[in-house]
N, C-alpha and C positions, 0 to 999 in steps of 0.2 A: 157944799164944803169949800172953804177957801184954801185950795191947794194949788201948787204950781201947775202950769200947763206943760211943763217939761215931762219928758218920758222918764220912767223909773220903775222901781220895784216897791211893793208895799206889803204890810201886814195889817189886817183888820183885827182889832181886839173887840170881842163882843161878849156880853154876859147873858146867860139864860137863867131865869129865876125858878122855873118849874120844869119838871120832867115832862117830856112830850114825845109822841111818836109822829114823825113827819114822813110823808111820801116825797122823796127827793128824786125827781126825774127817773132816769134809768137805774139808779141805785136802789130804788124801791123803798120800802118802809125802814126807817132808821130811828133808833131810840136816841133822843137828845136829853142828856142829863144836866141838872143844874150845875153851873160853874162858868168858867171862862173858855172861850174858843178863840184861837188865833188862826187866821186864814191867810196864806201866803200867795201872792199873785204878782203880776206885772202889768204895766201900762205902757207898752212900747209903740202903740199906734198913734194915729192923729189925735191931737187934743191931750195926750199924755195923762198924767195922774188926775187932773181936774175932771176931764171928760169921763174917764173910766169910773171914777168914784162917784160922780154925779149920777151915773146910770144905776148905781147900787142904792141910792138914797130912797127911792120909792118906785120900784119896778111895778108896772101895771100888771104884767104877767111874768111869773117866774120863768126864767130862761136858763140861767147859770145855777149851779149847785148852791152857791152862796146866797142867791136870791131867796131860796126856800128857807135857809137857816135864818136869814134876817127878817123873815116874817114873824118869827117867835123870839128872836134875840134882840138885845139892845146894843147898838153899836156904841162903844165907849171911846175908842181912839184909833188913829191910823199912824203907824210907824212907816216912814218912807225914805227913799233916797231918790235924788234926781240923776244919779249916775246912769248912763245909758247902757251900761253892761247888763247882760241878762243874769240877774242874781237870784232869781226865784228858786232854783234847785239848791243853791248853796245856803240860802236862808232857811229853806225847809230842812236841810241837814242840820243846821244849828239847833233848831227847835227839836228835831227828832233825837238828837243826842243829849238833850237836857232832861234829866230825870223826872222833873215835875210834869212833863208833857207826855201824853199818849196819843195814838192815832185812833180816834173813835169810829171813823167811817172809811174803810179802804176805798181808794180811788176817788175820794171827794176832791173835786177840782182838777182831776187829771184823768177822767174816764175816756178821753179821746185817745189815750195810749192803752189800747185794748188788752195788751198782755201785762200791763203794769198793775201792781198792787199799791203803788205809791199814792200817798194822800197829801193834799195841801192844807188839810185841816188838822189842828192840834187842840187837845183838851187839857185843861188844868183846873184843879179845884180852887187854886189861889189865883189872884190877879197877876198876870205876868209882869215882870219888872222891865221897864224901858231902860233903866240904868244898866242892868245886866246886858241887855241886847246891844245897847250903844257901845259898851265896853268890848263885847265880842266882835262887833263890826270893826271898831277902831283897830283891834289887835290882829284881825284876820284878813282884812280887805284894804290894801293900800289905797289911799286917796278917796275912800268912800265915806261920806258923812251921812248920818241919819237925822231925820227930824221927827217930831211928833205933833200931831194935830189932835187935840181933844175935841170930842163931839159934844155939843151942848145937848142936854136932855130935851126931848120933845115937849112942847108946851101943852 
C-alpha cells in the first residue's frame, strides 16, 4: 500500500461476503456476518502507517486479531491521519456512537487490556461513509486532517 511513512491513526474498512465462524486467537470462535467491518488502530512506531499496514497485507501467520479477520474479509480502504496524537480511542468512540455500527466481538483489538470489554472492531450492514467520518473529524479534532486510500482488488 502506498501510504505515508509518518506515524498516525487509521481505520481499515473491510467487506465480508459470507457468514463464517473464525477462531480468533484468545477470543476463541467468533461468528463473522456478511457486511462491512471497520477496525480502528494506530501506527505510532518506527515506519509509521506504511510499515504497520504493509504487515497486514499478507501475514504468513496470524498474530493480531485483525490478521484473522483479513483471512476471510476483503480490505476495501484505509482512512488515516498523520497526526502524531494518539486518536485510536477517540475514533473508536466516534464509531461506537454512530447508530449504524455495532460491536460484533468484545475485546477485538484490545485484549491486552484484560479488564476491558472495549472493542476496536465495528460492524455495519452498509458500507461506512468516508464523507461522514471526515466531517466528524473536521468538527471534533482541531488541526487533524484525514485521508483515504482505496485498496485495489486482488488480481
